[in-house]
C-alpha positions as CSV (number, residue, x, y, z in Angstrom):
1,M,61.2,88.5,115.8
2,P,62.3,84.7,114.9
3,D,59.9,84.7,111.6
4,D,61.2,88.4,110.5
5,T,65.1,86.8,110.7
6,A,64.6,83.8,108.9
7,L,63.1,86.1,106.2
8,L,65.9,88.2,106.6
9,L,68.1,85.0,106.2
10,E,66.3,83.9,103.1
11,R,66.6,87.1,100.9
12,H,70.1,87.5,101.6
13,F,71.4,83.7,100.9
14,E,72.7,85.7,97.9
15,T,74.8,88.1,99.9
16,A,76.2,85.6,101.7
17,F,77.3,83.8,99.0
18,A,79.2,86.9,96.8
19,A,81.4,87.5,100.0
20,P,85.0,85.9,100.0
21,E,83.8,84.5,103.6
22,G,80.2,84.8,103.2
23,V,78.9,81.0,103.8
24,K,81.5,80.4,106.6
25,K,79.8,83.8,108.4
26,L,76.3,83.0,107.4
27,R,76.7,79.5,109.1
28,E,78.2,81.3,112.4
29,L,74.9,83.9,111.8
30,I,72.8,80.7,112.1
31,L,74.2,79.4,115.1
32,T,74.2,82.9,116.9
33,L,70.8,83.1,116.1
34,A,70.0,79.7,117.0
35,M,71.4,80.0,120.6
36,Q,69.9,83.1,121.1
37,G,66.3,82.1,120.5
38,K,65.7,83.7,117.3
39,L,65.6,81.3,114.7
40,V,62.1,79.7,115.2
41,P,59.1,81.2,117.3
42,Q,58.4,80.1,120.4
43,D,55.4,78.0,121.5
44,P,53.5,78.9,124.6
45,T,52.5,75.6,125.1
46,D,56.2,74.3,125.7
47,P,56.9,73.6,129.4
48,P,59.8,76.0,130.5
49,A,63.0,75.5,131.2
50,S,62.8,75.7,134.8
51,E,60.5,72.7,134.5
52,L,63.2,70.6,132.6
53,L,65.6,71.4,135.1
54,K,64.0,70.4,137.7
55,E,63.7,67.0,135.8
56,I,67.4,66.9,135.0
57,E,68.9,67.6,138.8
58,A,66.1,64.0,139.9
59,E,67.5,62.3,137.2
60,K,71.2,63.2,138.4
61,Q,69.9,61.9,142.1
62,R,68.7,58.7,140.0
63,L,71.4,58.1,138.8
64,V,73.6,58.6,141.9
65,K,71.7,56.8,143.7
66,E,72.3,54.1,140.8
67,K,75.7,54.6,141.4
68,K,76.0,55.3,137.3
69,I,77.5,58.8,138.2
70,N,79.3,59.9,141.2
71,S,77.8,63.0,143.5
72,S,79.6,65.6,142.9
73,K,79.6,69.8,144.4
74,S,76.9,71.9,142.6
75,L,78.5,74.6,140.5
76,P,77.6,78.5,140.9
77,K,74.8,79.5,139.9
78,V,74.7,81.8,136.8
79,Q,75.3,85.3,138.1
80,H,74.0,88.2,136.6
81,E,77.3,89.4,135.0
82,E,78.2,86.3,133.2
83,V,75.0,86.8,131.7
84,P,75.4,88.0,127.5
85,H,72.0,88.3,126.6
86,K,68.4,88.4,127.4
87,L,66.9,84.9,126.6
88,P,62.9,84.2,125.7
89,Q,61.0,84.1,128.7
90,S,60.7,80.0,128.6
91,W,64.2,79.6,128.4
92,A,67.0,79.5,131.2
93,W,70.6,80.5,131.8
94,V,72.8,77.1,133.1
95,R,76.1,75.8,133.3
96,L,77.3,73.0,130.5
97,N,77.0,70.6,133.8
98,D,73.5,70.5,133.5
99,F,73.5,69.6,130.2
100,G,75.0,66.0,130.8
101,T,77.4,63.7,132.5
102,W,81.1,65.0,131.6
103,K,83.9,62.6,131.4
104,S,87.8,62.7,129.6
105,G,89.5,59.9,128.7
106,S,92.9,58.5,129.2
107,T,95.8,56.8,126.9
108,P,96.5,53.2,128.0
109,S,100.7,52.5,128.5
110,R,102.3,52.0,125.2
111,T,104.2,50.0,126.8
112,N,101.4,47.9,127.7
113,S,101.1,45.5,124.0
114,S,97.8,44.2,125.9
115,Y,96.0,46.8,125.7
116,Y,96.1,47.6,122.4
117,G,94.0,46.2,119.4
118,G,90.8,44.9,121.1
119,E,87.3,46.0,120.0
120,I,86.5,48.4,121.6
121,P,87.2,51.6,119.5
122,W,89.8,54.7,121.3
123,V,88.6,58.1,119.9
124,K,91.6,61.0,119.7
125,S,91.0,64.3,119.1
126,G,92.1,64.9,115.7
127,E,89.3,62.0,114.6
128,V,86.4,64.3,116.6
129,K,86.4,67.1,113.6
130,Q,84.9,63.9,110.9
131,G,81.4,64.9,113.0
132,R,79.4,61.6,112.9
133,I,82.4,59.3,114.6
134,F,81.7,55.3,112.8
135,K,84.7,54.4,113.9
136,A,88.2,55.2,115.4
137,D,91.8,54.5,114.0
138,E,92.9,53.0,117.0
139,T,91.1,49.8,119.3
140,I,91.6,49.3,123.4
141,T,91.0,45.8,124.7
142,K,88.6,45.1,127.8
143,E,92.1,44.7,130.1
144,A,92.7,48.5,129.2
145,L,88.7,49.4,130.3
146,E,89.4,47.9,133.7
147,N,92.5,49.6,134.4
148,C,93.1,52.8,132.7
149,S,90.4,55.3,134.0
150,L,88.4,55.3,131.0
151,D,84.9,54.7,130.4
152,L,83.1,53.2,127.7
153,N,80.6,56.1,126.3
154,P,77.3,55.2,124.4
155,L,75.9,56.1,121.5
156,G,74.7,59.5,120.9
157,S,77.1,61.2,123.6
158,I,79.0,64.4,122.2
159,L,82.9,64.8,122.1
160,I,84.7,67.6,122.6
161,A,88.4,68.1,121.5
162,M,90.5,69.5,124.5
163,Y,93.6,70.4,123.0
164,G,96.3,71.4,119.9
165,A,94.7,73.1,116.6
166,N,91.1,70.8,117.0
167,I,90.0,73.0,120.0
168,G,85.9,73.0,120.3
169,D,85.8,70.5,117.3
170,T,83.0,68.4,117.7
171,G,81.4,65.0,117.0
172,I,78.6,62.8,117.8
173,L,79.0,58.8,118.7
174,E,77.3,56.8,116.6
175,I,79.4,53.7,118.3
176,E,80.0,53.1,121.6
177,A,83.4,54.3,122.3
178,T,86.2,55.6,124.7
179,T,88.7,58.8,124.2
180,N,92.2,59.9,125.3
181,Q,92.7,62.8,127.6
182,A,92.1,65.1,124.7
183,V,88.7,64.3,124.3
184,C,85.7,65.0,126.7
185,A,82.6,63.1,126.0
186,C,79.4,64.3,127.2
187,Q,76.3,61.6,127.6
188,P,73.4,64.1,127.8
189,Y,70.6,64.2,130.2
190,S,67.1,63.1,129.1
191,G,65.7,66.0,128.3
192,I,68.7,67.4,126.1
193,D,69.0,66.7,122.5
194,N,72.5,65.7,121.4
195,I,72.2,67.1,118.1
196,F,71.3,70.4,120.0
197,L,73.9,70.3,122.3
198,S,76.5,69.5,119.6
199,Y,75.2,72.6,117.8
200,L,75.8,74.6,121.2
201,L,79.2,73.4,121.1
202,L,79.9,74.1,117.8
203,S,78.6,77.9,118.3
204,L,81.2,78.0,121.5
205,K,84.5,77.0,119.4
206,Q,85.8,80.6,118.9
207,N,84.9,81.0,123.0
208,F,86.7,77.8,123.5
209,I,89.7,78.4,121.4
210,S,90.4,81.7,122.9
211,Q,90.3,80.2,126.5
212,G,92.8,77.3,125.0
213,A,95.2,80.6,123.7
214,G,98.5,81.1,125.2
215,A,100.4,77.8,126.1
216,A,102.7,76.3,124.0
217,Q,100.5,73.5,123.7
218,P,96.9,75.5,123.4
219,N,94.5,73.0,125.3
220,I,91.1,73.9,127.6
221,S,90.1,71.3,130.6
222,R,87.0,69.3,131.6
223,Q,86.6,72.1,134.2
224,K,86.2,74.9,131.5
225,I,83.9,73.4,129.7
226,I,81.4,72.4,132.2
227,H,81.4,76.0,134.0
228,T,80.7,77.9,130.4
229,V,77.8,79.7,130.9
230,V,75.2,78.5,128.2
231,P,71.6,78.8,127.3
232,L,69.0,76.0,127.7
233,P,65.7,76.1,125.5
234,P,62.5,73.7,126.4
235,L,63.2,70.2,125.0
236,P,60.2,71.0,122.2
237,E,62.2,73.9,120.9
238,Q,65.7,72.4,121.0
239,R,64.1,69.7,118.2
240,R,62.6,72.9,116.6
241,I,66.0,74.5,116.7
242,V,67.6,71.6,115.4
243,A,65.1,70.8,112.3
244,K,65.8,74.8,111.5
245,I,69.2,74.7,112.1
246,D,69.6,71.5,109.4
247,E,67.5,72.8,107.1
248,L,69.7,76.0,106.4
249,M,72.9,74.2,107.1
250,A,72.0,72.2,103.8
251,R,71.3,75.7,102.3
252,C,74.5,76.4,102.9
253,D,76.2,73.2,101.5
254,E,74.1,73.8,98.4
255,L,75.7,77.5,98.4
256,E,79.5,75.9,98.6
257,K,78.6,73.1,96.2
258,L,77.8,76.1,93.5
259,R,80.4,77.9,94.5
260,D,82.7,75.5,94.2
261,Q,81.2,74.7,90.2
262,R,81.5,78.3,89.5
263,D,84.8,78.8,90.5
264,Q,85.8,75.3,88.9
265,Q,84.3,76.3,85.9
266,R,86.0,80.1,85.5
267,I,89.1,78.3,86.2
268,M,88.6,75.7,83.5
269,V,87.6,78.6,81.1
270,H,91.0,80.9,82.3
271,R,92.6,77.4,81.7
272,A,91.8,76.8,78.2
273,A,92.1,80.5,76.9
274,I,95.8,80.9,78.6
275,N,96.6,77.8,76.8
276,R,95.3,78.6,73.3
277,L,97.6,81.8,74.4
278,L,100.8,79.9,74.7
279,D,99.9,77.2,72.1
280,T,99.0,79.6,69.3
281,A,101.0,80.8,66.4
282,T,101.9,84.3,66.8
283,A,99.8,85.5,64.2
284,D,96.6,84.6,65.7
285,F,98.6,86.1,69.2
286,G,95.8,89.0,69.0
287,E,92.7,86.2,68.4
288,A,93.5,84.7,71.1
289,W,94.4,87.5,73.6
290,Q,91.4,89.4,72.1
291,F,89.3,86.7,73.9
292,I,90.5,86.9,77.1
293,T,90.2,90.6,77.5
294,H,86.7,90.4,76.3
295,H,86.0,87.7,79.3
296,F,88.1,90.0,82.1
297,G,84.7,90.7,84.3
298,D,84.3,86.8,84.2
299,L,87.8,85.3,84.5
300,Y,89.4,87.6,87.1
301,T,87.1,87.8,89.4
302,T,90.1,85.5,92.0
303,K,93.6,86.3,92.7
304,E,94.4,83.0,91.7
305,N,93.2,83.1,88.3
306,V,95.6,86.6,88.3
307,A,98.5,85.0,89.3
308,E,97.9,82.2,86.4
309,L,97.8,85.7,83.9
310,R,101.1,86.6,85.7
311,K,102.9,83.3,84.6
312,A,101.4,83.3,81.1
313,I,102.8,86.6,80.4
314,L,106.1,85.8,81.3
315,Q,105.5,82.5,79.5
316,L,105.3,84.3,75.8
317,A,107.6,86.7,76.8
318,V,110.5,84.0,76.6
319,M,108.5,81.9,74.0
320,G,108.8,85.6,71.4
321,K,104.9,85.9,71.6
322,L,104.3,88.8,73.3
323,V,105.4,91.3,71.1
324,P,105.6,91.4,67.5
325,Q,109.2,90.9,65.9
326,D,111.0,93.5,63.8
327,P,113.1,92.5,60.6
328,N,115.8,95.5,61.5
329,D,116.9,94.1,65.2
330,P,120.8,93.0,64.5
331,P,119.7,89.2,65.1
332,A,120.7,87.6,68.9
333,S,123.9,86.3,67.3
334,E,125.4,89.8,67.2
335,L,124.1,90.5,70.9
336,L,126.0,87.4,71.6
337,N,129.3,88.6,70.0
338,A,129.3,91.9,72.0
339,I,128.9,89.9,74.7
340,K,131.6,87.3,74.8
341,A,134.2,90.3,74.0
342,E,132.7,92.2,77.1
343,K,133.4,89.2,79.3
344,Q,136.5,88.8,78.3
345,R,137.4,92.5,78.9
346,L,136.1,91.7,82.3
347,V,138.0,88.7,82.9
348,K,141.2,90.5,81.7
349,E,140.1,93.1,84.3
350,G,140.0,91.1,87.1
351,K,136.4,91.9,87.6
352,I,134.6,88.5,87.0
353,K,136.2,85.4,86.9
354,K,137.0,83.0,83.9
355,Q,134.0,80.6,82.9
356,K,134.7,77.1,81.9
357,S,133.3,75.9,78.5
358,M,130.0,75.3,77.8
359,P,128.4,72.0,76.3
360,E,126.9,72.2,72.8
361,I,122.5,72.0,72.8
362,N,121.4,69.0,71.5
363,L,118.0,69.5,69.7
364,E,116.3,67.8,72.4
365,E,117.4,70.3,74.9
366,V,115.1,72.6,73.1
367,P,111.3,72.9,74.5
368,Y,109.8,75.2,71.5
369,D,110.5,77.3,68.4
370,I,111.5,80.5,69.0
371,P,111.4,83.4,66.4
372,K,114.1,84.3,63.7
373,G,116.4,86.2,65.1
374,W,116.7,84.7,68.4
375,K,118.9,82.2,69.5
376,W,119.4,79.7,72.2
377,V,122.4,79.4,74.2
378,R,123.0,78.4,77.9
379,L,122.4,81.1,79.9
380,G,125.9,81.5,81.5
381,E,126.5,82.4,78.1
382,V,124.5,85.9,77.8
383,G,126.4,87.3,81.4
384,A,128.2,87.0,84.4
385,F,126.9,84.8,87.0
386,E,129.2,85.3,90.6
387,R,128.3,83.6,94.0
388,G,128.2,85.3,97.2
389,R,131.7,85.1,98.9
390,S,130.8,84.9,102.5
391,K,129.5,82.1,104.5
392,H,129.4,83.9,107.6
393,R,126.1,84.7,109.4
394,P,125.5,87.5,111.7
395,R,124.2,84.8,114.1
396,N,127.8,83.5,114.5
397,D,130.9,85.5,113.5
398,K,130.0,89.1,115.4
399,Q,133.5,89.8,114.6
400,L,132.3,91.0,111.2
401,F,128.6,92.2,111.7
402,F,129.7,94.5,115.2
403,N,128.8,98.2,114.4
404,G,128.2,97.4,110.6
405,I,127.1,99.7,107.8
406,Y,127.4,97.5,104.6
407,P,124.2,95.8,103.7
408,F,124.5,91.9,103.9
409,V,121.6,90.7,101.9
410,Q,120.3,87.1,102.7
411,T,118.2,84.9,101.0
412,G,115.1,85.6,103.4
413,D,115.9,89.7,102.1
414,V,115.7,88.1,98.8
415,S,112.1,86.6,99.0
416,K,110.8,89.6,100.5
417,A,111.5,91.6,97.0
418,K,108.6,90.3,95.4
419,T,106.3,91.9,97.6
420,T,108.4,95.6,97.4
421,D,108.1,95.3,93.0
422,N,111.1,92.9,93.1
423,I,113.7,96.0,94.5
424,I,115.4,94.7,97.4
425,K,115.1,97.5,99.5
426,T,115.6,96.0,103.6
427,C,117.9,93.6,105.2
428,N,118.9,92.7,108.4
429,S,122.5,92.3,108.6
430,Y,125.3,94.8,108.1
431,Y,128.8,93.7,107.8
432,N,131.9,96.2,109.3
433,E,135.1,97.1,108.1
434,F,136.9,94.0,108.8
435,G,133.7,92.0,107.6
436,L,133.7,93.7,104.0
437,K,137.3,92.7,103.2
438,Q,136.1,89.1,103.5
439,S,132.9,90.2,100.8
440,R,132.6,92.7,98.1
441,L,130.0,95.3,97.4
442,W,127.8,94.8,94.5
443,P,126.3,97.9,92.7
444,K,122.5,98.9,93.0
445,Q,120.0,97.2,90.6
446,T,122.2,93.9,90.4
447,L,119.9,90.8,89.7
448,C,120.1,88.3,93.1
449,I,119.1,84.8,92.6
450,T,118.9,82.7,95.5
451,I,120.4,79.0,95.6
452,A,119.8,78.0,98.9
453,A,116.8,77.8,101.1
454,N,114.2,79.7,98.8
455,I,115.6,78.5,95.4
456,A,115.7,80.4,92.4
457,E,113.7,83.6,93.9
458,T,114.6,87.0,92.2
459,G,115.6,90.2,93.4
460,F,117.6,93.6,92.4
461,L,119.6,95.1,95.0
462,G,118.4,98.7,95.8
463,M,121.5,99.4,97.5
464,E,125.1,98.5,97.5
465,A,125.3,95.2,99.1
466,C,126.8,92.0,99.9
467,I,125.9,88.7,100.2
468,P,126.5,85.4,101.1
469,D,127.5,81.9,99.3
470,S,123.7,81.1,98.9
471,I,122.9,84.1,96.4
472,V,124.5,84.6,92.8
473,V,124.1,87.9,91.3
474,F,123.8,88.2,87.2
475,L,125.9,91.0,85.7
476,A,125.4,92.0,82.1
477,L,126.5,94.3,79.0
478,D,122.8,95.9,78.9
479,E,119.9,96.6,81.6
480,A,117.2,95.1,79.4
481,L,119.0,91.9,80.3
482,P,118.9,91.0,83.5
483,R,115.2,91.9,84.0
484,F,114.4,89.3,80.8
485,V,116.9,86.6,82.9
486,K,114.7,87.5,85.8
487,F,111.7,87.0,83.7
488,F,113.5,83.3,82.6
489,I,114.6,82.1,86.3
490,D,110.7,83.3,87.5
491,I,109.3,80.9,85.2
492,A,111.7,78.1,85.0
493,K,111.6,78.2,89.3
494,E,109.6,74.9,89.9
495,D,112.3,73.5,87.3
496,L,115.1,74.7,89.4
497,E,113.5,73.4,92.6
498,N,113.7,70.0,91.2
499,Y,117.4,70.3,90.9
500,A,117.7,70.4,94.6
501,P,118.2,67.3,96.8
502,S,116.6,65.7,99.2
503,T,118.0,67.1,102.3
504,A,117.3,69.3,105.2
505,Q,118.7,72.2,103.7
506,K,118.0,72.4,99.8
507,N,120.3,74.1,97.5
508,I,121.6,74.2,93.5
509,N,125.1,74.9,92.3
510,L,126.3,77.5,90.2
511,G,126.9,74.9,87.4
512,I,122.8,74.1,87.0
513,I,122.0,77.9,86.5
514,N,125.0,78.3,83.7
515,E,123.4,75.6,81.6
516,L,120.3,76.3,81.8
517,V,118.9,76.0,77.7
518,F,118.1,80.0,77.6
519,P,116.3,81.8,74.6
520,L,117.7,85.2,73.4
521,P,116.3,88.0,71.6
522,P,117.8,91.0,69.9
523,L,118.7,93.7,72.4
524,P,116.0,95.8,71.2
525,E,113.1,93.6,71.4
526,Q,114.3,92.7,74.6
527,H,113.7,96.1,75.1
528,R,110.3,96.0,73.8
529,I,109.6,92.6,76.2
530,V,110.2,94.4,79.5
531,A,107.9,97.8,78.3
532,K,105.2,95.2,77.9
533,I,105.5,93.0,80.8
534,D,106.0,96.0,82.5
535,Q,102.4,97.5,80.9
536,L,100.7,94.1,81.5
537,M,101.7,93.8,85.1
538,A,100.0,97.0,85.8
539,L,97.0,95.9,84.1
540,C,97.2,92.7,86.4
541,D,97.7,94.8,89.5
542,R,94.4,97.2,88.4
543,L,92.7,93.9,88.7
544,E,93.7,92.7,91.8
545,A,93.0,96.3,93.2
546,T,89.3,95.6,91.5
547,I,89.3,92.6,93.3
548,D,90.4,93.8,96.8
549,T,88.1,96.4,96.2
550,A,84.6,94.2,95.2
551,T,86.2,91.9,98.3
552,H,85.8,95.1,100.7
553,Q,82.3,95.7,99.5
554,Q,80.8,92.6,99.2
555,T,82.3,92.1,103.0
556,K,80.9,95.4,104.4
557,L,77.9,94.8,102.6
558,L,77.9,91.1,104.3
559,H,78.4,92.5,108.1
560,A,76.2,94.9,107.5
561,L,73.3,92.5,106.7
562,M,74.6,90.4,109.8
563,A,74.0,93.4,112.2
564,G,70.7,94.3,111.1
565,V,69.6,90.6,111.7
């Protein structure tokens, strides 16, 4: 059986390479097969594990007699119902307590400076995941070792983390060292290969994690560890298993390295293609885009590259490179005049506030050339940005929210819109009639932009709604312009986040948004751009769906392989 298993593993390394978490699953499978006695063949000349257990018991008695370990109560024998599967005839089911002496450490008092800064390494749980441990971040003194319930664990001891996020991580001491109370150390008996024990513990990691779940600070105890039921092979087979695991894990390392190199190559090629697309003259755009379309199969096998493509599409849109210009379009200057006239009317009717004059645009503020017929303007010139009127929060003002029926959209609701076609479809809070008097209902399809918490998240109202002062809305002359403004804000998001002060609650003010330098296209071209973006974003959706399908198929194939093995 082990020979057949090894052949199956060899044949299907490629399958593991292709699946998203294939190498990780392959590592888990290797350890599982090893601990079931299926990774290497048994040798009938090996002395059975039952003989090894007798030797271990004799060693225990000797160590107790020499006062090197304390005498302890025997743990209960392994019961039939505790055994998860059959083992080879020469193996035995035991408890981890039979593998060696297990001791947890402690933390010397921090108030006693004479305990720290000595020559004795003191290992904490976060350091265990290093694997082979050659040094510790902190050291203690001989005084601490003598006074603080600490043991100096010899070179070759196996460590396992017991607390927090590191539960189940294992390491091997390449130095003599002490540990804190979050680490349990095992000094294996002479009949136990310490590397085999480290692999055995690694195979049990999920078991230890599940045992530690549920508490505010997840943890396992030394008692849980030493009571764990585990398989014990004869010592010669332990060593053959270690050699085989090392060989196969090295293969896994090679696979991961090849995979990383492949992914990096794809990222570099994709980045070069996107840069070519963004840097090229409009006349050469078709050639650059053709290169990308001809290499879709290679470039878009990961969602990260599709996300980069989405960004590039928006960047091309605001640069005027996504659709051809039409010389018959009225220039953006005429659109700007129409917007100014409309804003004056709305101010006169009391529907929007009168805006302050915008500063002139300096040449150094212009980031790139735009097509003829476009115009660089301040973003506040192309529509009206209005900040929400309410500072009230549902958690501290029930008078405004009790039995509410009017949607009250908050920053978190806007953030969720990216998963619902950019439409804000739900909210968690509602104003009542009294609350509505303190605010205002904004119409459906109004563009919302967050200026606090999740800065520059965008979405369109899917219903009439009120907003707080952490959100601004954009009101425009034409339905295409809010879409174009949204694309622009999505690109400018990282820059806008840099305006936020480094405080606990990040936010920007309305003036920053109003004064952003904005490329205004003619209105007909805005409609063409919006239509083209919709078309290309649908293409990106299809690419992601194809990736999901391929990922599902690869994962399904990998699971079938593992079940077969």
